[in-house]
Structure formats: C-alpha cells, structure tokens
ChimeraX commands (.cxc) that place a marker at each C-alpha (Angstrom):
marker #1 position 24.17,-31.49,-49.89 radius 0.5
marker #1 position 21.50,-28.99,-48.76 radius 0.5
marker #1 position 20.06,-29.13,-45.35 radius 0.5
marker #1 position 17.30,-26.81,-46.21 radius 0.5
marker #1 position 15.74,-26.76,-49.70 radius 0.5
marker #1 position 13.91,-23.61,-49.08 radius 0.5
marker #1 position 13.88,-20.62,-46.62 radius 0.5
marker #1 position 10.41,-21.81,-45.39 radius 0.5
marker #1 position 11.79,-25.19,-44.44 radius 0.5
marker #1 position 14.78,-23.33,-42.48 radius 0.5
marker #1 position 12.28,-21.15,-40.73 radius 0.5
marker #1 position 9.96,-24.24,-39.73 radius 0.5
marker #1 position 13.02,-26.06,-38.29 radius 0.5
marker #1 position 13.95,-22.95,-36.32 radius 0.5
marker #1 position 10.36,-22.51,-34.91 radius 0.5
marker #1 position 10.21,-26.36,-33.76 radius 0.5
marker #1 position 13.65,-25.93,-32.26 radius 0.5
marker #1 position 12.34,-22.86,-30.32 radius 0.5
marker #1 position 9.16,-24.76,-29.23 radius 0.5
marker #1 position 11.40,-27.66,-27.84 radius 0.5
marker #1 position 13.72,-25.29,-26.03 radius 0.5
marker #1 position 11.05,-23.58,-24.41 radius 0.5
marker #1 position 9.42,-26.77,-23.44 radius 0.5
marker #1 position 12.74,-27.84,-21.82 radius 0.5
marker #1 position 12.99,-24.52,-20.04 radius 0.5
marker #1 position 9.52,-24.76,-18.73 radius 0.5
marker #1 position 10.32,-28.28,-17.61 radius 0.5
marker #1 position 13.44,-27.15,-15.75 radius 0.5
marker #1 position 11.93,-24.18,-14.19 radius 0.5
marker #1 position 8.83,-26.08,-12.95 radius 0.5
marker #1 position 10.27,-29.42,-12.09 radius 0.5
marker #1 position 13.87,-29.11,-11.10 radius 0.5
marker #1 position 12.93,-29.24,-7.47 radius 0.5
marker #1 position 11.27,-32.55,-8.20 radius 0.5
marker #1 position 14.24,-33.77,-10.48 radius 0.5
marker #1 position 17.28,-32.33,-8.70 radius 0.5
marker #1 position 17.01,-33.19,-4.95 radius 0.5
marker #1 position 19.62,-32.13,-2.57 radius 0.5
marker #1 position 19.80,-34.14,0.67 radius 0.5
marker #1 position 21.75,-31.80,3.43 radius 0.5
marker #1 position 23.99,-32.91,6.21 radius 0.5
marker #1 position 21.92,-34.64,9.14 radius 0.5
marker #1 position 19.23,-35.86,6.71 radius 0.5
marker #1 position 18.20,-38.80,4.80 radius 0.5
marker #1 position 15.55,-39.48,2.10 radius 0.5
marker #1 position 12.92,-42.12,1.29 radius 0.5
marker #1 position 11.76,-42.41,-2.36 radius 0.5
marker #1 position 8.17,-43.04,-3.44 radius 0.5
marker #1 position 7.76,-44.07,-7.11 radius 0.5
marker #1 position 4.48,-43.86,-8.89 radius 0.5
marker #1 position 5.07,-47.26,-10.38 radius 0.5
marker #1 position 6.39,-49.27,-7.40 radius 0.5
marker #1 position 5.51,-47.50,-4.36 radius 0.5
marker #1 position 7.83,-46.68,-1.57 radius 0.5
marker #1 position 11.43,-47.96,-1.91 radius 0.5
marker #1 position 11.93,-49.83,1.32 radius 0.5
marker #1 position 15.26,-51.21,0.33 radius 0.5
marker #1 position 17.19,-48.04,0.31 radius 0.5
marker #1 position 17.67,-45.02,2.50 radius 0.5
marker #1 position 19.13,-42.05,0.39 radius 0.5
marker #1 position 22.12,-40.43,2.06 radius 0.5
marker #1 position 23.30,-36.92,1.63 radius 0.5
marker #1 position 24.26,-35.27,-1.58 radius 0.5
marker #1 position 22.60,-34.51,-4.97 radius 0.5
marker #1 position 19.96,-37.23,-6.29 radius 0.5
marker #1 position 18.27,-37.01,-9.75 radius 0.5
marker #1 position 14.92,-38.73,-9.79 radius 0.5
marker #1 position 11.75,-38.76,-12.07 radius 0.5
marker #1 position 9.66,-35.78,-11.80 radius 0.5
marker #1 position 6.65,-38.21,-11.02 radius 0.5
marker #1 position 8.33,-39.64,-7.98 radius 0.5
marker #1 position 8.58,-38.02,-4.57 radius 0.5
marker #1 position 11.64,-37.78,-2.14 radius 0.5
marker #1 position 10.65,-37.37,1.33 radius 0.5
marker #1 position 13.38,-35.88,3.55 radius 0.5
marker #1 position 13.79,-36.75,7.30 radius 0.5
marker #1 position 16.12,-35.16,10.00 radius 0.5
marker #1 position 18.05,-38.06,11.31 radius 0.5
marker #1 position 20.02,-36.10,13.77 radius 0.5
marker #1 position 19.21,-36.41,17.53 radius 0.5
marker #1 position 16.19,-34.51,18.62 radius 0.5
marker #1 position 14.60,-33.45,21.69 radius 0.5
marker #1 position 10.96,-33.59,22.97 radius 0.5
marker #1 position 9.89,-31.71,26.02 radius 0.5
marker #1 position 7.08,-33.12,28.31 radius 0.5
marker #1 position 5.06,-31.80,31.31 radius 0.5
marker #1 position 2.74,-34.26,32.68 radius 0.5
marker #1 position 0.28,-34.26,35.61 radius 0.5
marker #1 position 0.16,-37.86,36.91 radius 0.5
marker #1 position -1.98,-39.37,39.64 radius 0.5
marker #1 position 0.39,-41.28,42.17 radius 0.5
marker #1 position -0.36,-44.51,43.95 radius 0.5
marker #1 position -2.24,-42.88,46.70 radius 0.5
marker #1 position -4.32,-40.73,44.48 radius 0.5
marker #1 position -2.33,-37.37,44.80 radius 0.5
marker #1 position -1.53,-35.31,41.69 radius 0.5
marker #1 position 2.17,-35.16,40.76 radius 0.5
marker #1 position 3.59,-32.85,38.07 radius 0.5
marker #1 position 6.50,-34.23,36.15 radius 0.5
marker #1 position 8.83,-32.17,33.66 radius 0.5
marker #1 position 11.23,-34.06,31.76 radius 0.5
marker #1 position 12.88,-34.32,28.19 radius 0.5
marker #1 position 13.51,-37.38,25.89 radius 0.5
marker #1 position 16.26,-37.53,23.23 radius 0.5
marker #1 position 15.54,-39.74,20.27 radius 0.5
marker #1 position 16.23,-40.00,16.55 radius 0.5
marker #1 position 14.81,-42.32,13.76 radius 0.5
marker #1 position 16.66,-45.36,12.87 radius 0.5
marker #1 position 18.36,-44.77,9.59 radius 0.5
marker #1 position 18.20,-48.28,8.57 radius 0.5
marker #1 position 14.75,-48.50,9.06 radius 0.5
marker #1 position 13.61,-44.96,7.69 radius 0.5
marker #1 position 11.67,-46.23,4.65 radius 0.5
marker #1 position 9.59,-48.57,6.82 radius 0.5
marker #1 position 8.94,-45.84,9.26 radius 0.5
marker #1 position 7.91,-43.51,6.45 radius 0.5
marker #1 position 5.61,-46.09,5.12 radius 0.5
marker #1 position 3.94,-47.39,8.43 radius 0.5
marker #1 position 3.97,-43.97,10.32 radius 0.5
marker #1 position 4.73,-41.05,8.24 radius 0.5
marker #1 position 6.49,-37.81,8.63 radius 0.5
marker #1 position 4.63,-36.87,11.69 radius 0.5
marker #1 position 5.88,-39.77,13.68 radius 0.5
marker #1 position 6.98,-37.65,16.62 radius 0.5
marker #1 position 3.50,-36.70,17.60 radius 0.5
marker #1 position 1.92,-39.86,16.14 radius 0.5
marker #1 position 4.17,-42.57,17.76 radius 0.5
marker #1 position 6.98,-41.15,19.95 radius 0.5
marker #1 position 5.20,-38.74,22.25 radius 0.5
marker #1 position 2.26,-41.12,23.09 radius 0.5
marker #1 position 4.25,-44.30,23.84 radius 0.5
marker #1 position 6.70,-42.04,26.06 radius 0.5
marker #1 position 3.60,-40.45,27.83 radius 0.5
marker #1 position 1.88,-43.72,28.37 radius 0.5
marker #1 position 5.11,-45.39,29.80 radius 0.5
marker #1 position 6.26,-42.55,32.14 radius 0.5
marker #1 position 2.43,-42.29,33.51 radius 0.5
marker #1 position 2.32,-46.02,34.13 radius 0.5
marker #1 position 5.61,-46.19,36.16 radius 0.5
marker #1 position 5.09,-43.06,38.17 radius 0.5
marker #1 position 1.51,-44.09,39.05 radius 0.5
marker #1 position 2.87,-46.96,40.88 radius 0.5
marker #1 position 4.91,-44.74,43.30 radius 0.5
marker #1 position 3.92,-42.89,46.36 radius 0.5
marker #1 position 4.88,-39.24,46.49 radius 0.5
marker #1 position 7.47,-39.85,49.31 radius 0.5
marker #1 position 9.15,-42.58,46.94 radius 0.5
marker #1 position 9.28,-40.13,44.16 radius 0.5
marker #1 position 10.77,-37.38,46.50 radius 0.5
marker #1 position 13.60,-39.93,47.73 radius 0.5
marker #1 position 14.15,-41.54,44.43 radius 0.5
marker #1 position 17.75,-41.70,42.64 radius 0.5
marker #1 position 17.26,-39.60,39.67 radius 0.5
marker #1 position 20.23,-41.23,37.98 radius 0.5
marker #1 position 18.99,-44.74,38.31 radius 0.5
marker #1 position 15.52,-43.60,37.43 radius 0.5
marker #1 position 16.62,-42.05,34.49 radius 0.5
marker #1 position 18.80,-45.14,33.29 radius 0.5
marker #1 position 15.89,-47.55,33.93 radius 0.5
marker #1 position 13.42,-45.35,31.94 radius 0.5
marker #1 position 15.88,-45.27,28.95 radius 0.5
marker #1 position 16.02,-49.02,28.80 radius 0.5
marker #1 position 12.37,-49.33,29.12 radius 0.5
marker #1 position 11.63,-46.90,26.30 radius 0.5
marker #1 position 14.15,-48.34,24.08 radius 0.5
marker #1 position 12.56,-51.68,24.30 radius 0.5
marker #1 position 9.06,-50.23,23.25 radius 0.5
marker #1 position 10.37,-47.92,20.58 radius 0.5
marker #1 position 13.08,-49.99,18.95 radius 0.5
marker #1 position 10.27,-52.17,17.28 radius 0.5
marker #1 position 8.78,-48.93,15.73 radius 0.5
marker #1 position 12.24,-47.96,14.21 radius 0.5
marker #1 position 13.08,-44.94,16.67 radius 0.5
marker #1 position 16.16,-44.91,18.78 radius 0.5
marker #1 position 16.06,-43.57,22.32 radius 0.5
marker #1 position 19.31,-41.69,23.46 radius 0.5
marker #1 position 18.39,-39.85,26.62 radius 0.5
marker #1 position 15.81,-39.35,29.34 radius 0.5
marker #1 position 16.24,-36.47,31.81 radius 0.5
marker #1 position 13.92,-35.37,34.60 radius 0.5
marker #1 position 14.07,-31.51,35.20 radius 0.5
marker #1 position 11.32,-30.97,37.69 radius 0.5
marker #1 position 9.06,-33.01,40.22 radius 0.5
marker #1 position 6.25,-30.85,41.77 radius 0.5
marker #1 position 4.47,-32.53,44.63 radius 0.5
marker #1 position 1.36,-31.16,46.28 radius 0.5
marker #1 position 2.14,-28.56,48.90 radius 0.5
marker #1 position 1.00,-30.46,51.95 radius 0.5
marker #1 position 3.13,-33.64,50.90 radius 0.5
marker #1 position 6.03,-31.48,50.17 radius 0.5
marker #1 position 5.81,-29.62,53.52 radius 0.5
marker #1 position 5.39,-32.93,55.39 radius 0.5
marker #1 position 8.46,-34.68,53.64 radius 0.5
marker #1 position 10.59,-31.54,54.11 radius 0.5
marker #1 position 9.71,-31.69,57.93 radius 0.5
marker #1 position 10.69,-35.21,58.24 radius 0.5
marker #1 position 13.87,-34.67,56.76 radius 0.5
marker #1 position 14.71,-31.74,58.80 radius 0.5
marker #1 position 13.94,-33.79,61.99 radius 0.5
marker #1 position 16.34,-36.56,60.68 radius 0.5
marker #1 position 19.09,-34.06,59.91 radius 0.5
marker #1 position 18.81,-32.54,63.46 radius 0.5
marker #1 position 18.84,-35.95,65.09 radius 0.5
marker #1 position 22.12,-36.79,62.95 radius 0.5
marker #1 position 23.41,-33.31,64.31 radius 0.5
marker #1 position 22.86,-34.28,67.87 radius 0.5
marker #1 position 24.56,-37.85,67.15 radius 0.5
marker #1 position 27.56,-35.81,65.86 radius 0.5
marker #1 position 27.68,-33.70,68.76 radius 0.5
marker #1 position 27.59,-36.53,71.32 radius 0.5
marker #1 position 30.20,-38.22,69.38 radius 0.5
marker #1 position 32.44,-35.20,69.55 radius 0.5
marker #1 position 31.79,-34.60,73.25 radius 0.5
marker #1 position 32.56,-38.41,73.89 radius 0.5
marker #1 position 35.91,-38.09,71.99 radius 0.5
marker #1 position 36.74,-34.91,73.98 radius 0.5
marker #1 position 35.92,-36.70,77.16 radius 0.5
marker #1 position 38.28,-39.54,76.21 radius 0.5
marker #1 position 41.06,-36.95,75.33 radius 0.5
marker #1 position 40.71,-35.19,78.69 radius 0.5
marker #1 position 40.87,-38.61,80.41 radius 0.5
marker #1 position 43.85,-39.54,78.47 radius 0.5
marker #1 position 45.66,-36.19,79.07 radius 0.5
marker #1 position 44.79,-36.55,83.00 radius 0.5
marker #1 position 46.35,-39.99,83.07 radius 0.5
marker #1 position 49.36,-38.70,81.38 radius 0.5
marker #1 position 49.68,-35.76,83.72 radius 0.5
marker #1 position 49.26,-38.40,86.78 radius 0.5
marker #1 position 51.91,-40.67,85.35 radius 0.5
marker #1 position 54.34,-37.68,84.59 radius 0.5
marker #1 position 53.90,-36.61,88.10 radius 0.5
marker #1 position 54.35,-40.06,89.54 radius 0.5
marker #1 position 57.62,-40.56,87.73 radius 0.5
marker #1 position 59.20,-37.09,88.53 radius 0.5
marker #1 position 57.69,-37.12,92.03 radius 0.5
marker #1 position 55.94,-33.93,91.78 radius 0.5
marker #1 position 52.43,-32.82,92.38 radius 0.5
marker #1 position 50.08,-31.97,89.53 radius 0.5
marker #1 position 50.12,-28.39,91.03 radius 0.5
marker #1 position 53.75,-28.07,90.93 radius 0.5
marker #1 position 53.99,-29.60,87.29 radius 0.5
marker #1 position 51.39,-27.01,86.17 radius 0.5
marker #1 position 53.46,-24.29,87.88 radius 0.5
marker #1 position 56.59,-25.54,86.00 radius 0.5
marker #1 position 54.85,-25.48,82.80 radius 0.5
marker #1 position 53.53,-21.94,83.30 radius 0.5
marker #1 position 57.24,-20.68,84.11 radius 0.5
marker #1 position 58.17,-22.26,81.01 radius 0.5
marker #1 position 55.54,-20.56,78.97 radius 0.5
marker #1 position 56.54,-17.35,80.78 radius 0.5
marker #1 position 60.21,-17.72,79.95 radius 0.5
marker #1 position 59.49,-18.37,76.20 radius 0.5
marker #1 position 57.63,-15.04,75.96 radius 0.5
marker #1 position 59.60,-12.37,74.11 radius 0.5
marker #1 position 58.14,-9.50,76.44 radius 0.5
marker #1 position 59.96,-8.31,79.45 radius 0.5
marker #1 position 58.69,-9.68,82.72 radius 0.5
marker #1 position 59.57,-10.14,86.53 radius 0.5
marker #1 position 58.58,-13.37,88.33 radius 0.5
marker #1 position 58.45,-13.53,92.07 radius 0.5
marker #1 position 59.99,-16.86,93.19 radius 0.5
marker #1 position 58.72,-18.63,96.19 radius 0.5
marker #1 position 60.91,-19.76,99.24 radius 0.5
marker #1 position 62.56,-22.89,99.72 radius 0.5
marker #1 position 59.54,-24.30,101.51 radius 0.5
marker #1 position 57.58,-23.85,98.42 radius 0.5
marker #1 position 59.92,-25.59,96.33 radius 0.5
marker #1 position 61.35,-22.41,94.66 radius 0.5
marker #1 position 58.27,-22.10,92.41 radius 0.5
marker #1 position 56.69,-18.88,91.08 radius 0.5
marker #1 position 54.12,-17.06,93.38 radius 0.5
marker #1 position 51.22,-17.88,91.19 radius 0.5
marker #1 position 49.34,-20.81,92.86 radius 0.5
marker #1 position 47.41,-21.71,96.05 radius 0.5
marker #1 position 48.39,-19.68,99.18 radius 0.5
marker #1 position 51.21,-18.00,97.48 radius 0.5
marker #1 position 48.90,-15.43,95.93 radius 0.5
marker #1 position 48.86,-13.84,99.47 radius 0.5
marker #1 position 52.50,-14.60,100.35 radius 0.5
marker #1 position 55.45,-12.66,99.09 radius 0.5
marker #1 position 58.87,-13.94,100.05 radius 0.5
marker #1 position 61.33,-11.39,101.32 radius 0.5
marker #1 position 65.02,-11.37,101.20 radius 0.5
marker #1 position 66.74,-14.20,103.08 radius 0.5
marker #1 position 63.74,-16.35,102.56 radius 0.5
marker #1 position 61.55,-14.51,105.09 radius 0.5
marker #1 position 57.87,-14.33,104.44 radius 0.5
marker #1 position 56.26,-11.15,104.08 radius 0.5
marker #1 position 52.21,-11.12,104.25 radius 0.5
marker #1 position 49.93,-8.31,103.28 radius 0.5
marker #1 position 48.90,-5.94,106.03 radius 0.5
marker #1 position 45.63,-6.83,107.46 radius 0.5
marker #1 position 43.15,-4.10,107.51 radius 0.5
marker #1 position 42.46,-2.54,110.89 radius 0.5
marker #1 position 39.17,-3.24,112.38 radius 0.5
marker #1 position 37.33,-1.00,114.69 radius 0.5
marker link #1:1,2 radius 0.2
marker link #1:2,3 radius 0.2
marker link #1:3,4 radius 0.2
marker link #1:4,5 radius 0.2
marker link #1:5,6 radius 0.2
marker link #1:6,7 radius 0.2
marker link #1:7,8 radius 0.2
marker link #1:8,9 radius 0.2
marker link #1:9,10 radius 0.2
marker link #1:10,11 radius 0.2
marker link #1:11,12 radius 0.2
marker link #1:12,13 radius 0.2
marker link #1:13,14 radius 0.2
marker link #1:14,15 radius 0.2
marker link #1:15,16 radius 0.2
marker link #1:16,17 radius 0.2
marker link #1:17,18 radius 0.2
marker link #1:18,19 radius 0.2
marker link #1:19,20 radius 0.2
marker link #1:20,21 radius 0.2
marker link #1:21,22 radius 0.2
marker link #1:22,23 radius 0.2
marker link #1:23,24 radius 0.2
marker link #1:24,25 radius 0.2
marker link #1:25,26 radius 0.2
marker link #1:26,27 radius 0.2
marker link #1:27,28 radius 0.2
marker link #1:28,29 radius 0.2
marker link #1:29,30 radius 0.2
marker link #1:30,31 radius 0.2
marker link #1:31,32 radius 0.2
marker link #1:32,33 radius 0.2
marker link #1:33,34 radius 0.2
marker link #1:34,35 radius 0.2
marker link #1:35,36 radius 0.2
marker link #1:36,37 radius 0.2
marker link #1:37,38 radius 0.2
marker link #1:38,39 radius 0.2
marker link #1:39,40 radius 0.2
marker link #1:40,41 radius 0.2
marker link #1:41,42 radius 0.2
marker link #1:42,43 radius 0.2
marker link #1:43,44 radius 0.2
marker link #1:44,45 radius 0.2
marker link #1:45,46 radius 0.2
marker link #1:46,47 radius 0.2
marker link #1:47,48 radius 0.2
marker link #1:48,49 radius 0.2
marker link #1:49,50 radius 0.2
marker link #1:50,51 radius 0.2
marker link #1:51,52 radius 0.2
marker link #1:52,53 radius 0.2
marker link #1:53,54 radius 0.2
marker link #1:54,55 radius 0.2
marker link #1:55,56 radius 0.2
marker link #1:56,57 radius 0.2
marker link #1:57,58 radius 0.2
marker link #1:58,59 radius 0.2
marker link #1:59,60 radius 0.2
marker link #1:60,61 radius 0.2
marker link #1:61,62 radius 0.2
marker link #1:62,63 radius 0.2
marker link #1:63,64 radius 0.2
marker link #1:64,65 radius 0.2
marker link #1:65,66 radius 0.2
marker link #1:66,67 radius 0.2
marker link #1:67,68 radius 0.2
marker link #1:68,69 radius 0.2
marker link #1:69,70 radius 0.2
marker link #1:70,71 radius 0.2
marker link #1:71,72 radius 0.2
marker link #1:72,73 radius 0.2
marker link #1:73,74 radius 0.2
marker link #1:74,75 radius 0.2
marker link #1:75,76 radius 0.2
marker link #1:76,77 radius 0.2
marker link #1:77,78 radius 0.2
marker link #1:78,79 radius 0.2
marker link #1:79,80 radius 0.2
marker link #1:80,81 radius 0.2
marker link #1:81,82 radius 0.2
marker link #1:82,83 radius 0.2
marker link #1:83,84 radius 0.2
marker link #1:84,85 radius 0.2
marker link #1:85,86 radius 0.2
marker link #1:86,87 radius 0.2
marker link #1:87,88 radius 0.2
marker link #1:88,89 radius 0.2
marker link #1:89,90 radius 0.2
marker link #1:90,91 radius 0.2
marker link #1:91,92 radius 0.2
marker link #1:92,93 radius 0.2
marker link #1:93,94 radius 0.2
marker link #1:94,95 radius 0.2
marker link #1:95,96 radius 0.2
marker link #1:96,97 radius 0.2
marker link #1:97,98 radius 0.2
marker link #1:98,99 radius 0.2
marker link #1:99,100 radius 0.2
marker link #1:100,101 radius 0.2
marker link #1:101,102 radius 0.2
marker link #1:102,103 radius 0.2
marker link #1:103,104 radius 0.2
marker link #1:104,105 radius 0.2
marker link #1:105,106 radius 0.2
marker link #1:106,107 radius 0.2
marker link #1:107,108 radius 0.2
marker link #1:108,109 radius 0.2
marker link #1:109,110 radius 0.2
marker link #1:110,111 radius 0.2
marker link #1:111,112 radius 0.2
marker link #1:112,113 radius 0.2
marker link #1:113,114 radius 0.2
marker link #1:114,115 radius 0.2
marker link #1:115,116 radius 0.2
marker link #1:116,117 radius 0.2
marker link #1:117,118 radius 0.2
marker link #1:118,119 radius 0.2
marker link #1:119,120 radius 0.2
marker link #1:120,121 radius 0.2
marker link #1:121,122 radius 0.2
marker link #1:122,123 radius 0.2
marker link #1:123,124 radius 0.2
marker link #1:124,125 radius 0.2
marker link #1:125,126 radius 0.2
marker link #1:126,127 radius 0.2
marker link #1:127,128 radius 0.2
marker link #1:128,129 radius 0.2
marker link #1:129,130 radius 0.2
marker link #1:130,131 radius 0.2
marker link #1:131,132 radius 0.2
marker link #1:132,133 radius 0.2
marker link #1:133,134 radius 0.2
marker link #1:134,135 radius 0.2
marker link #1:135,136 radius 0.2
marker link #1:136,137 radius 0.2
marker link #1:137,138 radius 0.2
marker link #1:138,139 radius 0.2
marker link #1:139,140 radius 0.2
marker link #1:140,141 radius 0.2
marker link #1:141,142 radius 0.2
marker link #1:142,143 radius 0.2
marker link #1:143,144 radius 0.2
marker link #1:144,145 radius 0.2
marker link #1:145,146 radius 0.2
marker link #1:146,147 radius 0.2
marker link #1:147,148 radius 0.2
marker link #1:148,149 radius 0.2
marker link #1:149,150 radius 0.2
marker link #1:150,151 radius 0.2
marker link #1:151,152 radius 0.2
marker link #1:152,153 radius 0.2
marker link #1:153,154 radius 0.2
marker link #1:154,155 radius 0.2
marker link #1:155,156 radius 0.2
marker link #1:156,157 radius 0.2
marker link #1:157,158 radius 0.2
marker link #1:158,159 radius 0.2
marker link #1:159,160 radius 0.2
marker link #1:160,161 radius 0.2
marker link #1:161,162 radius 0.2
marker link #1:162,163 radius 0.2
marker link #1:163,164 radius 0.2
marker link #1:164,165 radius 0.2
marker link #1:165,166 radius 0.2
marker link #1:166,167 radius 0.2
marker link #1:167,168 radius 0.2
marker link #1:168,169 radius 0.2
marker link #1:169,170 radius 0.2
marker link #1:170,171 radius 0.2
marker link #1:171,172 radius 0.2
marker link #1:172,173 radius 0.2
marker link #1:173,174 radius 0.2
marker link #1:174,175 radius 0.2
marker link #1:175,176 radius 0.2
marker link #1:176,177 radius 0.2
marker link #1:177,178 radius 0.2
marker link #1:178,179 radius 0.2
marker link #1:179,180 radius 0.2
marker link #1:180,181 radius 0.2
marker link #1:181,182 radius 0.2
marker link #1:182,183 radius 0.2
marker link #1:183,184 radius 0.2
marker link #1:184,185 radius 0.2
marker link #1:185,186 radius 0.2
marker link #1:186,187 radius 0.2
marker link #1:187,188 radius 0.2
marker link #1:188,189 radius 0.2
marker link #1:189,190 radius 0.2
marker link #1:190,191 radius 0.2
marker link #1:191,192 radius 0.2
marker link #1:192,193 radius 0.2
marker link #1:193,194 radius 0.2
marker link #1:194,195 radius 0.2
marker link #1:195,196 radius 0.2
marker link #1:196,197 radius 0.2
marker link #1:197,198 radius 0.2
marker link #1:198,199 radius 0.2
marker link #1:199,200 radius 0.2
marker link #1:200,201 radius 0.2
marker link #1:201,202 radius 0.2
marker link #1:202,203 radius 0.2
marker link #1:203,204 radius 0.2
marker link #1:204,205 radius 0.2
marker link #1:205,206 radius 0.2
marker link #1:206,207 radius 0.2
marker link #1:207,208 radius 0.2
marker link #1:208,209 radius 0.2
marker link #1:209,210 radius 0.2
marker link #1:210,211 radius 0.2
marker link #1:211,212 radius 0.2
marker link #1:212,213 radius 0.2
marker link #1:213,214 radius 0.2
marker link #1:214,215 radius 0.2
marker link #1:215,216 radius 0.2
marker link #1:216,217 radius 0.2
marker link #1:217,218 radius 0.2
marker link #1:218,219 radius 0.2
marker link #1:219,220 radius 0.2
marker link #1:220,221 radius 0.2
marker link #1:221,222 radius 0.2
marker link #1:222,223 radius 0.2
marker link #1:223,224 radius 0.2
marker link #1:224,225 radius 0.2
marker link #1:225,226 radius 0.2
marker link #1:226,227 radius 0.2
marker link #1:227,228 radius 0.2
marker link #1:228,229 radius 0.2
marker link #1:229,230 radius 0.2
marker link #1:230,231 radius 0.2
marker link #1:231,232 radius 0.2
marker link #1:232,233 radius 0.2
marker link #1:233,234 radius 0.2
marker link #1:234,235 radius 0.2
marker link #1:235,236 radius 0.2
marker link #1:236,237 radius 0.2
marker link #1:237,238 radius 0.2
marker link #1:238,239 radius 0.2
marker link #1:239,240 radius 0.2
marker link #1:240,241 radius 0.2
marker link #1:241,242 radius 0.2
marker link #1:242,243 radius 0.2
marker link #1:243,244 radius 0.2
marker link #1:244,245 radius 0.2
marker link #1:245,246 radius 0.2
marker link #1:246,247 radius 0.2
marker link #1:247,248 radius 0.2
marker link #1:248,249 radius 0.2
marker link #1:249,250 radius 0.2
marker link #1:250,251 radius 0.2
marker link #1:251,252 radius 0.2
marker link #1:252,253 radius 0.2
marker link #1:253,254 radius 0.2
marker link #1:254,255 radius 0.2
marker link #1:255,256 radius 0.2
marker link #1:256,257 radius 0.2
marker link #1:257,258 radius 0.2
marker link #1:258,259 radius 0.2
marker link #1:259,260 radius 0.2
marker link #1:260,261 radius 0.2
marker link #1:261,262 radius 0.2
marker link #1:262,263 radius 0.2
marker link #1:263,264 radius 0.2
marker link #1:264,265 radius 0.2
marker link #1:265,266 radius 0.2
marker link #1:266,267 radius 0.2
marker link #1:267,268 radius 0.2
marker link #1:268,269 radius 0.2
marker link #1:269,270 radius 0.2
marker link #1:270,271 radius 0.2
marker link #1:271,272 radius 0.2
marker link #1:272,273 radius 0.2
marker link #1:273,274 radius 0.2
marker link #1:274,275 radius 0.2
marker link #1:275,276 radius 0.2
marker link #1:276,277 radius 0.2
marker link #1:277,278 radius 0.2
marker link #1:278,279 radius 0.2
marker link #1:279,280 radius 0.2
marker link #1:280,281 radius 0.2
marker link #1:281,282 radius 0.2
marker link #1:282,283 radius 0.2
marker link #1:283,284 radius 0.2
marker link #1:284,285 radius 0.2
marker link #1:285,286 radius 0.2
marker link #1:286,287 radius 0.2
marker link #1:287,288 radius 0.2
marker link #1:288,289 radius 0.2
marker link #1:289,290 radius 0.2
marker link #1:290,291 radius 0.2
marker link #1:291,292 radius 0.2
marker link #1:292,293 radius 0.2
marker link #1:293,294 radius 0.2
marker link #1:294,295 radius 0.2
marker link #1:295,296 radius 0.2
view
C-alpha cells in the first residue's frame, strides 16, 4: 500500500508537518514559563484559572507543576520575613517618642489562596505594616515617658506579640516575633530620668556603706568581748595579751632579731609597751634608764 500517490502529496505532508512543528516550537518557546511552573524551596503557589477563578482549595507546594497557558500561578515566599519600623509616637502626656522595632512574620500557608484573593501579593504593605503600626501607636500612646523608660522589654515584647497575633490571625498572617531595638525620649525627659536614677543609685551606695560599717562595728565589738573574756580567763590584762601576741608574731618571723625582755616586775614581757619604751633592763634585773639631758 502506497502512503503517497505522488511526489506532490509527499511534499504537502512534509510542509504541513513542518508548520505543526514550528507552531509547537513557538508554543514551547513563548509559553513554556506559563506551562511549566517551578516552585522553589520556601515558596508556595496559588493558581488562578480563567474558567473558575482562584483555586481556594489548594496551595501548590514546591516542585514542577504543569498548568494551562491561559492560567496564572502566583508564587509567594512563605518563609519567615522581617519588617523594620521607625515610628514617632505621641506619649500620654503629649511628648514625642521615637521607637525603632522589628516584626517577624510569614503568610499562613493553609490560607494562602484566601490571602491572595482578598489582599493580594503586596499584603505586607497593604495589611501587615498598617495593622502593626496602628497597634504599637495605640499601646505606646497610653504610656508616659518614665513608664517607657522603666518598662521590661521582654514582657512588653511578649505582650505585643500576643496582641498582634490576635489581630493578624484572621487576616491569614502569622506573627513570630517582635523586637524593640531603640527607644528615644526627648532630651529633657531623658536627662531628668537619668538624674533621678543616679540619685537612687547614690542612695543605695550610702545604704550599702552604712550596712558595711555597722557590720564592722559589730565585728569589733565581738572581737573586743572575746579579748576581754580571754584576758579574764587567763588572768592577764589586755595589754599583756597584746604583748604576748606581738612576741608570738616576732618569733614566727624568719628574719634574725633581738628582743629585750623586761624585768620580773614587768612580767618578763618584751620592752615594747607603755613605760617600758623608756626603760631598759640591765643584768641581774636592774633597771637602766636613759640619761636625762643636762639642763643649764
């Protein structure tokens, strides 16, 4: 059986095949990006169909997807993102406060088609940023500058995260963090608050010094009572006990030394205390006193 009756029929077939091939090549070249859609790591897609509109029942995950060239796949970044804010806010008493902070967020993957349908791709500027700025402005405007200066940032950040989550969860956005980086008060308020805290710290220092001196006083009283009890038990005077202590310390010293001992009347103690500084015992227990200068 002959496929082509004549050479002209064969040429006509080749011509039509070439046209079909060119059309397919044209289609692939110009529509491959609309037909073959690659969703990368950390991304998700929402499909819009010309026939049925946005597919709100499915969020397309990572990988290769083949769609109709007449449909559109919108790709979103579903990883954690950060927005930086710098706001000038009027406080409770009418003073201007500058607050710098950052918010971590990401779109809720399960509700991404609804977010796309209701808000759009610019949801960060259309939805997230205005809601956050309005909430922070409301909360800070209820505080006085001194309250802001003394606030616990950890507690404040946690409370703001909880509040923002309640606001944005209905808008299909998840809040993951809120961090205050800088609080700038008016110079006059900042100086006044700093001076108050400086005085408070000075008072604390004085209290500490008084406590230390009080403990030192108690220590000396206890030490004196111990010396008194010791002297009473051994029947020695505090001066004699101190002389014995000094003698013991001198004996423990590694250096060579000569100690002049007193007479029997002085208890045989070293010549270091009281009137013995001017009295030197001689041999046989006699007492030798320094010569008195001749007076005219």
